[in-house]
C-alpha positions as CSV (number, residue, x, y, z in Angstrom):
1,M,0.0,0.0,0.0
2,R,1.4,3.4,-1.0
3,D,0.5,6.8,0.4
4,F,-1.0,8.6,-2.5
5,R,-0.4,12.0,-0.9
6,K,3.3,11.5,-1.5
7,L,2.9,11.2,-5.2
8,Q,3.6,14.3,-7.2
9,V,1.2,13.3,-9.9
10,W,-1.6,12.9,-7.3
11,E,-0.8,16.4,-6.0
12,K,-0.9,18.0,-9.4
13,A,-4.2,16.1,-10.2
14,H,-5.7,17.2,-6.9
15,R,-4.7,20.9,-7.7
16,M,-6.3,20.4,-11.2
17,A,-9.6,19.2,-9.6
18,L,-9.7,22.3,-7.4
19,A,-8.9,24.6,-10.4
20,I,-11.7,23.0,-12.4
21,Y,-14.2,23.6,-9.6
22,K,-13.2,27.2,-9.6
23,A,-13.2,27.5,-13.4
24,T,-16.7,26.0,-13.7
25,A,-18.2,28.1,-10.9
26,G,-19.0,30.8,-13.4
27,F,-20.5,28.7,-16.1
28,P,-24.1,29.3,-17.1
29,R,-26.7,27.9,-14.8
30,A,-28.1,25.8,-17.6
31,E,-24.8,23.8,-17.6
32,V,-24.9,22.8,-13.9
33,Y,-26.1,19.3,-14.7
34,G,-24.4,19.1,-18.1
35,L,-20.8,20.3,-18.8
36,V,-20.1,21.5,-15.2
37,S,-21.0,18.1,-13.8
38,Q,-19.1,16.2,-16.4
39,M,-15.9,18.3,-16.0
40,R,-16.0,18.1,-12.3
41,R,-16.5,14.4,-12.3
42,A,-13.7,13.8,-14.8
43,A,-11.3,16.1,-12.8
44,V,-12.1,14.4,-9.5
45,S,-11.7,11.0,-11.1
46,I,-8.0,11.5,-11.9
47,P,-6.7,11.9,-8.3
48,A,-9.4,9.6,-7.0
49,N,-8.3,6.7,-9.2
50,I,-4.7,7.3,-8.2
51,A,-5.7,7.2,-4.5
52,E,-7.8,4.1,-5.0
53,G,-5.0,2.3,-6.8
54,C,-2.5,3.1,-4.1
55,G,-4.9,1.5,-1.6
56,R,-5.0,-1.8,-3.4
57,E,-2.6,-4.7,-3.3
58,G,0.0,-4.9,-6.0
59,G,1.4,-2.8,-8.7
60,A,-0.8,-4.3,-11.4
61,E,-3.9,-2.9,-9.8
62,L,-2.3,0.5,-9.4
63,G,-1.3,0.3,-13.0
64,R,-5.0,-0.3,-14.0
65,S,-6.1,2.7,-11.9
66,V,-3.4,4.9,-13.5
67,K,-4.8,3.9,-16.9
68,I,-8.3,4.9,-15.8
69,A,-7.0,8.2,-14.5
70,M,-5.4,8.8,-17.9
71,G,-8.8,8.2,-19.6
72,S,-10.4,10.7,-17.3
73,A,-7.6,13.2,-18.0
74,S,-8.2,12.8,-21.8
75,E,-12.0,13.3,-21.2
76,L,-11.3,16.4,-19.2
77,E,-9.0,17.7,-21.9
78,Y,-11.8,17.5,-24.4
79,E,-14.4,19.0,-22.1
80,L,-12.1,21.9,-21.4
81,L,-11.7,22.5,-25.2
82,L,-15.5,22.4,-25.6
83,A,-16.0,24.8,-22.7
84,H,-13.5,27.2,-24.2
85,E,-15.1,27.0,-27.7
86,L,-18.5,27.7,-26.1
87,G,-17.1,30.8,-24.5
88,F,-17.3,29.6,-21.0
89,I,-13.5,29.8,-20.3
90,A,-11.3,32.7,-21.4
91,P,-8.3,31.8,-23.7
92,E,-5.7,32.4,-20.9
93,G,-7.6,30.2,-18.5
94,H,-8.0,27.5,-21.1
95,Q,-4.3,27.5,-22.0
96,Q,-3.3,27.3,-18.3
97,L,-5.6,24.4,-17.6
98,S,-4.7,22.6,-20.9
99,N,-1.0,22.9,-20.0
100,A,-1.7,21.4,-16.6
101,I,-3.7,18.5,-18.1
102,E,-0.9,17.8,-20.6
103,E,1.6,17.7,-17.7
104,I,-0.5,15.4,-15.7
105,K,-0.9,13.1,-18.7
106,R,2.8,13.0,-19.2
107,M,3.3,12.2,-15.5
108,L,0.7,9.4,-15.6
109,T,2.4,7.9,-18.6
110,A,5.8,7.9,-16.9
111,F,4.2,6.5,-13.7
112,A,2.5,3.7,-15.6
113,Q,5.8,2.8,-17.4
114,K,7.6,2.7,-14.1
115,L,5.0,0.5,-12.6
116,K,5.2,-1.9,-15.6
117,A,9.0,-1.9,-15.4
118,D,9.0,-2.7,-11.7
119,S,6.6,-5.7,-12.1
């Protein structure tokens, strides 16, 4: 069992989830059960899956959780693009969040490769 709080990728993903909550707070009310809900769910799924994998036995299960987190990061990347193109997120906010998602995806890829090499 690993302490997920000690993983840099978890910390960055957690910060991303907080940023997404803040970014979506100003979305139109009509999107509360649509895009806002989807983006928040995907954002929370990334650190949550890392944490869940750390609580399971064995690197293989953690590896599966990291892959699920990667899928959620890709989903969030698209939803962020959609929100930007709909005019819900300003260009500078979109760029900052997109850069953070790309970094998290690179970190998840490296973490998955390390887990695979260690097994």
